C-alpha positions, 0 to 999 in steps of 0.5 A, spaced: 500 500 500 502 506 498 505 510 504 506 504 508 513 501 510 515 494 509 519 494 515 517 491 522 522 496 525 518 502 529 519 509 525 521 512 531 528 512 534 528 507 540 532 512 544 525 516 544 520 511 544 518 513 551 517 520 549 510 521 546 506 527 546 508 532 552 503 532 558 503 540 556 499 539 549 494 534 552 492 539 558 492 545 554 487 541 549 483 540 555 483 547 557 481 549 550 475 543 550 473 545 557 474 553 557 478 551 563 483 556 566 490 554 564 495 554 569 499 548 566 504 551 562 509 556 564 508 562 560 505 569 562 499 571 559 501 579 558 507 581 554 514 584 558 516 591 557 513 595 552 520 599 550 523 592 549 518 590 544 519 596 541 526 595 541 525 588 537 520 592 532 525 597 531 531 592 529 526 589 524 524 595 521 532 597 521 534 590 518 538 588 524 537 580 524 532 579 518 538 575 515 542 570 518 545 573 525 552 571 526 553 563 529 555 565 536 549 570 536 550 578 535 555 581 538 551 586 542 547 580 546 554 577 547 556 583 550 550 584 554 550 577 557 557 578 559 556 584 562 550 582 566 554 576 569 559 581 571 555 586 574 550 581 578 555 575 580 562 578 579 563 572 573 568 575 568 566 572 561 569 574 554 563 575 549 567 573 543 569 566 546 565 564 552 558 566 550 554 563 545 546 565 544 541 559 543 534 558 541 532 559 548 534 555 554 531 548 551 536 548 545 542 550 550 540 544 554 540 540 548 546 542 545 550 542 551 548 534 552 549 532 545 556 535 545 558 533 552 555 526 553 557 520 549 553 513 549 553 510 555 555 516 559 551 517 566 548 524 567 546 525 574 539 530 574 535 532 580 528 529 580 523 532 578 526 535 572 524 539 566 521 534 561 526 536 555 532 533 560 530 526 559 529 526 552 536 530 551 540 525 555 536 519 551 538 523 544 545 523 546 545 516 548 547 517 555 543 514 561 540 519 566 541 517 573 535 521 577 536 524 584 530 525 588 528 532 591 523 530 597 519 534 601 522 536 608 519 542 612 515 545 607 519 545 601 523 540 597 530 538 599 536 535 596 539 529 600 547 530 598 549 523 601 544 521 595 547 525 590 554 523 592 552 516 592 549 517 585 556 518 582 560 512 579 566 511 574 561 512 569 558 519 571 560 524 566 556 530 568 551 533 573 545 536 570 543 542 576 537 546 575 536 552 580 531 555 581 528 549 580 522 547 576 517 544 578 518 544 585 520 552 586 526 550 590 532 554 590 539 551 592 543 554 598 550 556 598 551 550 603 548 545 598 552 548 592 558 548 595 557 541 596 555 540 589 562 544 587 566 539 591 563 533 588 564 535 581 571 537 583 573 531 586 570 527 581 572 531 575 565 532 573 562 537 568 556 540 570 550 543 566 546 548 570 540 551 568 539 558 571 533 561 567 529 563 573 535 566 576 531 573 577 525 570 580 527 568 587 523 570 593 523 572 600 530 570 603 532 566 597 538 567 594 540 565 587 548 564 587 551 561 580 554 554 581 560 557 576 562 562 582 564 556 586 572 554 587 574 550 581 567 550 577 568 556 572 572 551 567 567 545 568 561 549 568 556 550 562 551 556 565 544 556 561 540 563 561 534 565 558 530 572 556 523 568 556 522 567 563 525 574 566 522 579 560 516 575 559 517 574 552 517 566 552 516 566 544 522 570 542 526 563 544 533 567 546 537 563 550 545 563 552 550 559 555 556 562 558 562 557 559 570 556 558 572 557 551 573 549 550 566 548 553 563 553 548 566 551 542 564 544 544 557 546 545 557 550 539 559 544 534 552 541 536 548 547 536 550 549 529 547 543 526 540 544 530 538 551 529 544 554 526 542 561 528 535 564 531 531 570 533 535 575 529 531 581 531 530 579 538 537 578 540 538 586 539 532 587 543 534 582 549 541 586 549 537 592 551 533 588 556 539 585 560 541 593 561 534 595 564 535 598 571 535 594 577 528 597 579 525 593 573 528 586 576 525 588 583 518 590 580 518 584 576 520 579 583 515 583 587 509 582 582 510 575 581 511 574 589 504 577 589 501 573 584 504 567 588 501 569 594 494 570 591 494 563 588 497 559 594 492 562 598 487 560 594 490 553 593 490 552 601 483 554 602 481 549 597 484 544 601 491 542 597 497 541 601 501 547 598 509 548 598 510 555 597 516 556 592 522 560 593 523 561 586 520 560 579 513 561 577 510 554 579 507 552 586 507 544 587 501 542 591 500 535 595 493 532 593 492 527 598 489 532 603 483 532 598 483 524 599 486 522 592 493 520 590 493 519 583 496 526 580 494 524 573 487 522 574 486 528 578 489 533 573 485 530 567 478 530 571 480 537 574 478 541 568 471 538 568 470 539 576 473 546 577 474 549 571 482 549 572 488 546 568 494 543 572 500 539 571 501 532 574 508 532 577 509 525 576 511 526 568 517 529 571 520 523 575 523 517 573 520 514 579 513 515 578 511 513 585 515 519 588 511 524 584 504 521 584 501 525 589 504 532 587 500 537 582 503 543 579 500 550 578 503 556 574 502 563 577 505 567 572 498 570 570 494 576 571 491 577 578 484 577 576 485 570 573 488 567 579 483 570 583 478 567 579 482 560 579 482 560 586 475 561 587 473 555 582 478 551 586 475 552 592 469 548 590 473 542 591 473 543 599 466 543 599 
């Protein structure tokens, strides 16, 4: 029959066989079908600063970036990234040899893992993890070794002894995420010190996803792992404009690392998108130079939104883990008398008119994540208040 293959072999590469349609696509479709408020996928429902949007328009009109930009990224953005790292963290990077612009953090993760991991290498990652981590490790032919963050005194915490035990002679790389999606945990200086000592002692590479670096709340502090002794030369740090400036569709990310690491990652990246987001790169360069007042206001606004949703979830009967960073709240559904996050999230749009994400999709050990559900609070306050009102029906 036309269009059919005679081979019995599955069409999908076996390394990706375990990865089907993402849960985000499924839950977003449910939101559309039911008219529910979508607090599942993590993108804002309002755009970022008008002056930055206008900077992108101006770049388009002036013909800057409408053709292929330079492979490493436009010089203005690479310089802005280097200045940002120096100004905020005291980390000095050469914009010509130690900064690489990517199509969002997602491509940065993929390029880093494809470049640095060979078949059979073990990659230790914190579980639950951003879903692309697992797929990228698989595409590189590596084996992921999850270390589970577990609830402790109202937050999800890393067991450092478990992390140390996970490292073997086959471990190539630690994949670290702080502030952590989906749990909202921000690793402390003490934890980061221990991770750095482990990496140096075992001569491991580290890829650290820090895209929520500007979204830390209360007494939490974001400290780049690359700033610890012995780490700069072995760490690939990933940043992104989407989460900080609320332009997630622009897909502008970057890595900062020592020249050899940047060269390796660029070797993989050039065969993925080659280049992307030309005019937006100029706008993001301007965004990174915004005054500190922008970042302070941004954090305060997101913190206020966190409080609106956290209060509503508590009143609805959820166990709430108030995040120290990111714009996600993880909840425990067991106080509601249920423990299957998948079934709960699939029924929630009809029951309460709200969409959430079951955390179990971010775990290898699905049982560990079964009773936890994630909500995004990067939405307009009025929408969050309406969602809170709807969720309160669960308590009754």
